[in-house]
ROZA-539402 format. One line per field, with one value per residue (C-alpha): residue number from 1; z, x, y. Coordinates in pm, whole numbers, plus 50000, padded with zeros to 5 digits. Layout:
BEGIN
resi = NUM | ...
z = Z | ...
x = X | ...
y = Y | ...
***
This chain:
BEGIN
resi = 1 | 2 | 3 | 4 | 5 | 6 | 7 | 8 | 9 | 10 | 11 | 12 | 13 | 14 | 15 | 16 | 17 | 18 | 19 | 20 | 21 | 22 | 23 | 24 | 25 | 26 | 27 | 28 | 29 | 30 | 31 | 32 | 33 | 34 | 35 | 36 | 37 | 38 | 39 | 40 | 41 | 42 | 43 | 44 | 45 | 46 | 47 | 48 | 49 | 50 | 51 | 52 | 53 | 54 | 55 | 56 | 57 | 58 | 59 | 60 | 61 | 62 | 63 | 64 | 65 | 66 | 67 | 68 | 69 | 70 | 71 | 72 | 73 | 74 | 75 | 76 | 77 | 78 | 79 | 80 | 81 | 82 | 83 | 84 | 85 | 86 | 87 | 88 | 89 | 90 | 91 | 92 | 93 | 94 | 95 | 96 | 97 | 98 | 99 | 100 | 101 | 102 | 103 | 104 | 105 | 106 | 107 | 108 | 109 | 110 | 111 | 112 | 113 | 114 | 115 | 116 | 117 | 118 | 119 | 120 | 121 | 122 | 123 | 124 | 125 | 126 | 127 | 128 | 129 | 130 | 131 | 132 | 133 | 134 | 135 | 136 | 137 | 138 | 139 | 140 | 141 | 142 | 143 | 144 | 145 | 146 | 147 | 148 | 149 | 150 | 151 | 152 | 153 | 154 | 155 | 156 | 157 | 158 | 159 | 160 | 161 | 162 | 163 | 164 | 165 | 166 | 167 | 168 | 169 | 170 | 171 | 172 | 173 | 174 | 175 | 176 | 177 | 178 | 179 | 180 | 181 | 182 | 183 | 184 | 185 | 186 | 187 | 188 | 189 | 190 | 191 | 192 | 193 | 194 | 195 | 196 | 197 | 198 | 199 | 200 | 201 | 202 | 203 | 204 | 205 | 206 | 207 | 208 | 209 | 210 | 211 | 212 | 213 | 214 | 215 | 216 | 217 | 218 | 219 | 220 | 221 | 222 | 223 | 224 | 225 | 226 | 227 | 228 | 229 | 230 | 231 | 232 | 233 | 234 | 235 | 236 | 237 | 238 | 239 | 240 | 241 | 242 | 243 | 244 | 245 | 246 | 247 | 248 | 249 | 250 | 251 | 252 | 253 | 254 | 255 | 256 | 257 | 258 | 259 | 260 | 261 | 262 | 263 | 264 | 265 | 266 | 267 | 268 | 269 | 270 | 271 | 272 | 273 | 274 | 275 | 276 | 277 | 278 | 279 | 280 | 281 | 282 | 283 | 284 | 285 | 286 | 287 | 288 | 289 | 290 | 291 | 292 | 293 | 294 | 295 | 296 | 297 | 298 | 299 | 300 | 301 | 302 | 303 | 304 | 305 | 306 | 307 | 308 | 309 | 310 | 311 | 312 | 313 | 314 | 315 | 316 | 317 | 318 | 319 | 320 | 321 | 322 | 323 | 324 | 325 | 326 | 327 | 328 | 329 | 330 | 331 | 332 | 333 | 334 | 335 | 336 | 337 | 338 | 339 | 340 | 341 | 342 | 343 | 344 | 345 | 346 | 347 | 348 | 349 | 350 | 351 | 352 | 353 | 354 | 355 | 356 | 357 | 358 | 359 | 360 | 361 | 362 | 363 | 364 | 365 | 366 | 367 | 368 | 369 | 370 | 371 | 372 | 373 | 374 | 375 | 376 | 377 | 378 | 379 | 380 | 381 | 382 | 383 | 384 | 385 | 386 | 387 | 388 | 389 | 390 | 391 | 392 | 393 | 394 | 395 | 396 | 397 | 398 | 399 | 400 | 401 | 402 | 403 | 404 | 405 | 406 | 407 | 408 | 409 | 410 | 411 | 412 | 413 | 414 | 415 | 416 | 417 | 418 | 419 | 420 | 421 | 422 | 423 | 424 | 425 | 426 | 427 | 428 | 429 | 430 | 431 | 432 | 433 | 434 | 435 | 436 | 437 | 438 | 439 | 440 | 441 | 442 | 443 | 444 | 445 | 446 | 447 | 448 | 449 | 450 | 451 | 452 | 453 | 454 | 455 | 456 | 457 | 458 | 459 | 460 | 461 | 462 | 463 | 464 | 465 | 466 | 467 | 468 | 469 | 470 | 471 | 472 | 473 | 474 | 475 | 476 | 477 | 478 | 479 | 480 | 481 | 482
z = 69360 | 69440 | 69091 | 69083 | 69135 | 68892 | 68586 | 68273 | 68269 | 67900 | 67818 | 68063 | 67987 | 67806 | 67764 | 67752 | 67398 | 67218 | 67266 | 66888 | 66857 | 67133 | 67013 | 66995 | 67244 | 67503 | 67425 | 67483 | 67819 | 67901 | 67846 | 68143 | 68381 | 68603 | 68584 | 68206 | 68173 | 68378 | 68198 | 67852 | 67950 | 68063 | 67739 | 67526 | 67692 | 67627 | 67268 | 67202 | 67361 | 67154 | 66947 | 66571 | 66255 | 65906 | 65636 | 65273 | 65027 | 64937 | 65230 | 65138 | 65118 | 65449 | 65610 | 65478 | 65615 | 65944 | 65998 | 65895 | 66100 | 66417 | 66468 | 66466 | 66599 | 66968 | 66912 | 66633 | 66844 | 67132 | 66890 | 66736 | 67071 | 67137 | 66832 | 67028 | 67274 | 67043 | 66746 | 66495 | 66475 | 66214 | 66173 | 65946 | 65787 | 65793 | 65531 | 65465 | 65230 | 65459 | 65485 | 65767 | 66005 | 66177 | 66553 | 66586 | 66448 | 66368 | 66120 | 65745 | 65598 | 65540 | 65210 | 64950 | 64666 | 64540 | 64578 | 64918 | 64991 | 65074 | 65418 | 65683 | 65987 | 66204 | 66247 | 66397 | 66562 | 66452 | 66731 | 66714 | 66768 | 66430 | 66230 | 65958 | 65655 | 65320 | 64995 | 64631 | 64558 | 64219 | 64269 | 64648 | 64686 | 65002 | 64954 | 65299 | 65639 | 65715 | 66056 | 66244 | 66103 | 65742 | 65518 | 65494 | 65152 | 65097 | 65046 | 65400 | 65571 | 65761 | 65901 | 66154 | 66187 | 66465 | 66470 | 66133 | 66105 | 66437 | 66321 | 65995 | 65779 | 65948 | 65936 | 66294 | 66398 | 66724 | 67015 | 67367 | 67505 | 67331 | 67559 | 67884 | 67789 | 67977 | 68301 | 68262 | 68203 | 68508 | 68713 | 68614 | 68672 | 69010 | 69116 | 69032 | 69242 | 69519 | 69512 | 69527 | 69813 | 70007 | 69950 | 70056 | 70358 | 70493 | 70477 | 70681 | 70687 | 71012 | 71110 | 71335 | 71532 | 71593 | 71753 | 71540 | 71516 | 71491 | 71714 | 71842 | 71524 | 71309 | 71173 | 71128 | 71355 | 71047 | 70898 | 71225 | 71211 | 70856 | 70944 | 71254 | 71053 | 70792 | 71066 | 71222 | 70887 | 70831 | 71159 | 71378 | 71749 | 71820 | 72131 | 72145 | 72389 | 72643 | 72677 | 72659 | 72552 | 72813 | 72833 | 73036 | 73267 | 73166 | 73522 | 73729 | 73469 | 73572 | 73316 | 73324 | 73150 | 72929 | 72852 | 72483 | 72393 | 72156 | 71975 | 71882 | 71669 | 71490 | 71267 | 71034 | 71006 | 70824 | 70518 | 70500 | 70261 | 70167 | 70163 | 69878 | 69654 | 69749 | 69677 | 69341 | 69247 | 69340 | 69159 | 68839 | 68854 | 68864 | 68570 | 68377 | 68441 | 68342 | 68046 | 67895 | 67886 | 67776 | 67650 | 67941 | 67732 | 67762 | 68139 | 68306 | 68681 | 68706 | 68847 | 68547 | 68746 | 68891 | 68544 | 68533 | 68324 | 68394 | 68614 | 68459 | 68549 | 68359 | 68055 | 68058 | 68095 | 67784 | 67601 | 67698 | 67547 | 67227 | 67190 | 67229 | 66954 | 66730 | 66784 | 66692 | 66371 | 66287 | 66322 | 66121 | 65839 | 65808 | 65807 | 65542 | 65312 | 65337 | 65458 | 65345 | 64977 | 64951 | 65060 | 64835 | 64524 | 64597 | 64646 | 64489 | 64160 | 64132 | 64053 | 64365 | 64656 | 64904 | 65256 | 65565 | 65940 | 66151 | 66528 | 66655 | 67017 | 67352 | 67556 | 67829 | 68110 | 67958 | 67890 | 68250 | 68383 | 68172 | 68293 | 68655 | 68625 | 68460 | 68710 | 68998 | 68851 | 68770 | 69114 | 69275 | 69085 | 69190 | 69556 | 69558 | 69386 | 69443 | 69283 | 69045 | 68873 | 68929 | 68606 | 68702 | 69031 | 68862 | 68611 | 68890 | 69085 | 68798 | 68737 | 68413 | 68330 | 68359 | 68223 | 68466 | 68416 | 68289 | 68017 | 68176 | 68208 | 68546 | 68486 | 68739 | 68894 | 68991 | 69358 | 69517 | 69301 | 69045 | 69278 | 69267 | 69563 | 69835 | 69682 | 69947 | 70301 | 70565 | 70914 | 71221 | 71431 | 71730 | 71579 | 71235 | 70917 | 70760 | 70407 | 70318 | 69949 | 69682 | 69682 | 70059 | 70060 | 70367 | 70371 | 70667 | 70612 | 70785 | 70798 | 70585 | 70335 | 69971 | 69827 | 69485 | 69543 | 69913 | 70011 | 70378 | 70369 | 70229 | 70228 | 70374 | 70266 | 70538 | 70330 | 70058 | 70268 | 70390 | 70045 | 70054 | 69800 | 69812 | 69854 | 69662 | 69345 | 69357 | 69355 | 69511 | 69719 | 69990 | 70302 | 70414 | 70094 | 70129
x = 42824 | 42452 | 42366 | 42647 | 42421 | 42152 | 42346 | 42275 | 41920 | 41973 | 41964 | 41686 | 41421 | 41605 | 41523 | 41156 | 41023 | 40707 | 40451 | 40432 | 40810 | 40885 | 41170 | 41104 | 41386 | 41200 | 40871 | 41037 | 41161 | 40807 | 40682 | 40897 | 40706 | 40502 | 40189 | 40207 | 40293 | 39993 | 39748 | 39868 | 39865 | 39505 | 39415 | 39595 | 39409 | 39071 | 39171 | 39273 | 38953 | 38720 | 38447 | 38498 | 38356 | 38483 | 38258 | 38237 | 37952 | 38105 | 38030 | 38303 | 38559 | 38443 | 38469 | 38825 | 38940 | 38759 | 38947 | 39278 | 39248 | 39104 | 39437 | 39642 | 39394 | 39485 | 39861 | 39830 | 39624 | 39872 | 40158 | 39977 | 39868 | 40202 | 40124 | 39829 | 40081 | 40373 | 40173 | 40339 | 40496 | 40653 | 40548 | 40670 | 40401 | 40450 | 40292 | 40281 | 40123 | 39876 | 39508 | 39341 | 39119 | 38812 | 38826 | 38502 | 38554 | 38181 | 38206 | 38231 | 38584 | 38744 | 38905 | 38779 | 39024 | 39280 | 39583 | 39724 | 39633 | 39874 | 39774 | 39877 | 40032 | 40126 | 40354 | 40690 | 40750 | 41029 | 41211 | 41066 | 41386 | 41539 | 41254 | 41109 | 40885 | 41060 | 40914 | 41019 | 41174 | 40997 | 40655 | 40637 | 40500 | 40563 | 40869 | 40903 | 41057 | 41416 | 41543 | 41865 | 41905 | 41832 | 41530 | 41193 | 41029 | 40678 | 40534 | 40626 | 40619 | 40321 | 40362 | 40090 | 40010 | 39767 | 39583 | 39720 | 39454 | 39556 | 39919 | 39826 | 39938 | 40270 | 40356 | 40484 | 40121 | 39986 | 39985 | 39851 | 40199 | 40193 | 39905 | 40085 | 40442 | 40443 | 40324 | 40570 | 40860 | 40766 | 40745 | 41099 | 41234 | 41061 | 41213 | 41560 | 41493 | 41374 | 41702 | 41900 | 41678 | 41745 | 42118 | 42135 | 41910 | 41850 | 42219 | 42296 | 42628 | 42816 | 42933 | 43241 | 43355 | 43732 | 43980 | 44227 | 44586 | 44774 | 44857 | 45207 | 45282 | 45200 | 44870 | 44598 | 44296 | 44077 | 44207 | 44130 | 43774 | 43714 | 43841 | 43623 | 43311 | 43382 | 43431 | 43095 | 42913 | 43081 | 42937 | 43248 | 43247 | 43457 | 43591 | 43576 | 43782 | 43573 | 43812 | 43658 | 43787 | 43957 | 43952 | 44151 | 43951 | 44035 | 43993 | 44175 | 44398 | 44279 | 44230 | 43873 | 43702 | 43399 | 43106 | 43204 | 43360 | 43656 | 43528 | 43158 | 42934 | 42626 | 42385 | 42186 | 41813 | 41711 | 41495 | 41168 | 40875 | 40946 | 40571 | 40538 | 40743 | 40524 | 40206 | 40340 | 40439 | 40096 | 39918 | 40118 | 40058 | 39684 | 39708 | 39918 | 39665 | 39362 | 39544 | 39615 | 39243 | 39114 | 39307 | 39369 | 39226 | 38875 | 38885 | 38701 | 38675 | 38301 | 38019 | 37795 | 37516 | 37447 | 37325 | 37087 | 37310 | 37547 | 37850 | 38181 | 38327 | 38050 | 38097 | 38473 | 38417 | 38200 | 38457 | 38739 | 38544 | 38475 | 38840 | 38951 | 38711 | 38855 | 39201 | 39063 | 38919 | 39264 | 39419 | 39138 | 39194 | 39561 | 39469 | 39201 | 39416 | 39761 | 39731 | 39408 | 39446 | 39771 | 39593 | 39296 | 39510 | 39694 | 39385 | 39076 | 38973 | 39058 | 38699 | 38555 | 38392 | 38627 | 38673 | 38729 | 38759 | 38540 | 38556 | 38198 | 38254 | 38396 | 38265 | 38037 | 38272 | 38566 | 38354 | 38234 | 38590 | 38718 | 38437 | 38503 | 38874 | 38812 | 38539 | 38774 | 39052 | 38821 | 38660 | 39003 | 39091 | 38757 | 38811 | 39148 | 39040 | 38667 | 38564 | 38302 | 38407 | 38147 | 38175 | 37910 | 38075 | 38415 | 38278 | 38117 | 38442 | 38628 | 38347 | 38208 | 37834 | 37648 | 37312 | 37040 | 36797 | 36532 | 36768 | 36850 | 37211 | 37348 | 37604 | 37886 | 37989 | 38332 | 38288 | 38148 | 38258 | 37983 | 37680 | 37420 | 37376 | 37187 | 37258 | 37511 | 37540 | 37796 | 37655 | 37870 | 37718 | 37904 | 38248 | 38152 | 38071 | 37739 | 37652 | 37287 | 37274 | 37013 | 36726 | 36736 | 37056 | 37273 | 37646 | 37882 | 38237 | 38460 | 38829 | 38879 | 39149 | 39040 | 39163 | 39213 | 39399 | 39487 | 39308 | 39205 | 38859 | 38535 | 38164 | 37965 | 37602 | 37415 | 37094 | 37281 | 37407 | 37714 | 37865 | 38157 | 38267 | 38630 | 38668 | 38995 | 38913 | 38536 | 38560 | 38274 | 38339 | 38187 | 38411 | 38259 | 38384 | 38727
y = 48177 | 48158 | 48035 | 47781 | 47482 | 47598 | 47489 | 47687 | 47828 | 47907 | 47536 | 47448 | 47707 | 47986 | 48349 | 48443 | 48394 | 48492 | 48217 | 48164 | 48118 | 47869 | 47642 | 47269 | 47205 | 47412 | 47238 | 46902 | 47029 | 47142 | 46786 | 46678 | 46904 | 46666 | 46881 | 46911 | 46543 | 46433 | 46661 | 46559 | 46192 | 46234 | 46412 | 46151 | 45865 | 46027 | 46103 | 45743 | 45615 | 45836 | 45672 | 45665 | 45512 | 45426 | 45570 | 45456 | 45402 | 45065 | 44832 | 44583 | 44861 | 45006 | 44662 | 44623 | 44960 | 44900 | 44574 | 44730 | 45048 | 44890 | 44714 | 45036 | 45295 | 45302 | 45307 | 45563 | 45804 | 45780 | 45844 | 46140 | 46288 | 46468 | 46682 | 46823 | 46963 | 47041 | 47171 | 46938 | 46595 | 46371 | 46006 | 45728 | 45509 | 45133 | 44904 | 44532 | 44280 | 44108 | 44020 | 44218 | 44025 | 44172 | 44214 | 44019 | 43666 | 43647 | 43936 | 43864 | 43845 | 44185 | 44077 | 43833 | 43905 | 43654 | 43884 | 43973 | 44338 | 44618 | 44750 | 45000 | 44830 | 45129 | 45428 | 45519 | 45855 | 46089 | 46272 | 46624 | 46826 | 46900 | 46743 | 46967 | 46910 | 46952 | 47085 | 47096 | 47435 | 47458 | 47299 | 47355 | 47003 | 46806 | 46584 | 46431 | 46499 | 46596 | 46488 | 46422 | 46070 | 46155 | 46202 | 46024 | 46035 | 46165 | 45814 | 45708 | 46049 | 46190 | 46540 | 46623 | 46993 | 47083 | 47414 | 47519 | 47787 | 47944 | 47932 | 48111 | 47821 | 47752 | 47383 | 47406 | 47439 | 47575 | 47332 | 47356 | 47419 | 47757 | 47860 | 47777 | 47867 | 48198 | 48035 | 47746 | 47986 | 48191 | 47871 | 47769 | 48120 | 48135 | 47804 | 47931 | 48240 | 48008 | 47814 | 48138 | 48256 | 47936 | 47956 | 48317 | 48302 | 47953 | 47857 | 48164 | 48341 | 48399 | 48746 | 48722 | 49024 | 49037 | 49277 | 49469 | 49357 | 49030 | 48736 | 48659 | 48463 | 48765 | 48630 | 48888 | 48843 | 48897 | 48573 | 48396 | 48535 | 48411 | 48063 | 48062 | 48149 | 47882 | 47623 | 47709 | 47685 | 47348 | 47221 | 47238 | 47313 | 47622 | 47792 | 48172 | 48383 | 48570 | 48862 | 49208 | 49544 | 49764 | 50143 | 50397 | 50622 | 50978 | 51107 | 50846 | 50687 | 50342 | 50066 | 49936 | 49647 | 49709 | 49481 | 49463 | 49127 | 49129 | 48821 | 48797 | 48579 | 48702 | 48511 | 48740 | 48684 | 48367 | 48323 | 48512 | 48496 | 48134 | 48080 | 48330 | 48100 | 47803 | 47999 | 48114 | 47758 | 47621 | 47904 | 47851 | 47474 | 47542 | 47782 | 47529 | 47254 | 47458 | 47614 | 47271 | 47192 | 47533 | 47839 | 48079 | 48364 | 48219 | 48195 | 48481 | 48461 | 48514 | 48309 | 48283 | 48121 | 48466 | 48560 | 48269 | 48041 | 47753 | 47812 | 47904 | 47564 | 47384 | 47607 | 47545 | 47171 | 47163 | 47374 | 47134 | 46844 | 47039 | 47139 | 46779 | 46674 | 46948 | 46800 | 46458 | 46607 | 46751 | 46405 | 46244 | 46494 | 46397 | 46029 | 46073 | 46290 | 46138 | 45777 | 45610 | 45718 | 45517 | 45199 | 45278 | 45318 | 44992 | 44775 | 44935 | 45099 | 45466 | 45563 | 45399 | 45583 | 45746 | 45614 | 45823 | 45793 | 46019 | 46072 | 46074 | 46176 | 46082 | 45794 | 45922 | 45819 | 46009 | 46315 | 46316 | 46280 | 46570 | 46794 | 46694 | 46772 | 47109 | 47191 | 47114 | 47328 | 47619 | 47602 | 47605 | 47920 | 48071 | 47987 | 48157 | 48477 | 48448 | 48772 | 48896 | 49216 | 49487 | 49688 | 49944 | 50021 | 50048 | 50302 | 50500 | 50512 | 50677 | 50924 | 50782 | 50791 | 50461 | 50351 | 50247 | 49963 | 50207 | 50330 | 50664 | 50774 | 50879 | 51153 | 51143 | 51472 | 51344 | 51440 | 51126 | 50834 | 50886 | 50874 | 51147 | 51375 | 51193 | 50856 | 50756 | 50887 | 50798 | 50744 | 50677 | 50396 | 50247 | 50297 | 50162 | 50350 | 50249 | 50355 | 50409 | 50320 | 50387 | 50141 | 50090 | 49881 | 49929 | 49860 | 49849 | 49973 | 49716 | 49628 | 49316 | 49231 | 49199 | 48866 | 49026 | 49353 | 49331 | 49655 | 49641 | 49805 | 49663 | 49746 | 49456 | 49407 | 49220 | 49218 | 49027 | 48741 | 48927 | 48988 | 49231 | 49491 | 49606 | 49981 | 49969 | 49775 | 49725 | 49345 | 49151 | 48840 | 48625 | 48623 | 48293 | 48128 | 48287
***
């Protein structure tokens, strides 16, 4: 009964799939997630606002395509942007006989011919679920798009495939939703568990104690107890008899009353650990957000500035901008290969120079905003975990040899965590354990919970600004930041 109000999870988020095989129906459901929706809306806006140019050796031809494409660019990029998330998308090209006009009225005319040119006027989206590219069974040439309402021929069909190289040539492509699918699925599963947890624990059951036997009408007291409990859960005011059990004194034969009531009410403990569900939901939202800007695989929770370079957040911000430009290049490629040639053949000689659209970069304001968003998300992840993995210390703890700065190898003897004899000495000082380390460093063993593994002992280095190293996992963190 606890899952009664959850509907059918199979239709909402389904069984866990491989990230490469996520069905389009599930991807469409993912687009309704508010976090995913906001991030992709932000990305789409920056993509549509990117700077671009129309290139062609023939200036008149370039001017014609510039005037034609300027009118449809913004709408086209917003229509194509869902492919960045989904991996693929079908569009229907729209054409018309019309003379394009430049956006700037002071520019020269875009067309000086006597005939009315055949131009591109926009696109229509095809609903992604059920839409697939079709190919000739003999020649394997693209023949159009099959979808729920019929078939679109190759002349009018444009099938966008994003990240085709990462998808190993699959026309379904590889979108950004593939990167965050696992976190999204866990978020949905966790919310269902949260609902069940609330139903089981917050809407508490009532335990009613009742005496054995029946009333004068022959009704079992157990039935009375069940009705009483249901009435209380429904909000009714109930009256409970205050009679107690009686016992017979074995010595005197007298009947005596006990302090045990025949009718009792008991409310089991309420919900616990509700905060854990909230923390998990917030954590997954942060991973979803960051994963839509940069693949989660590239995110390493280190502070790169400690190595003398830019911080991790800055590196990820630059990467997010570069990845967005790669998506723009993917879209440009489809436009240059499958849309512009149709207009060229209809209006210009076949042996003329080719024309192409090229995205040249993001406007500075948009680039800055993307980097600020990614920096904020990455910093949030850092502040929650806040650790720098100490590889050397980890190797020493498991008894593996490590190489010193001078190139020599310290062989671990397996008896003291990999340190040579005399390298570390425990000294008891006023109830605390101090560790005299090699190189004159002094660490104090204190009770403090590690934010990464939860171990409750750390070594604190006062001569390094109070940095702490977890005894359990070797992670380094600043307790002031935590």
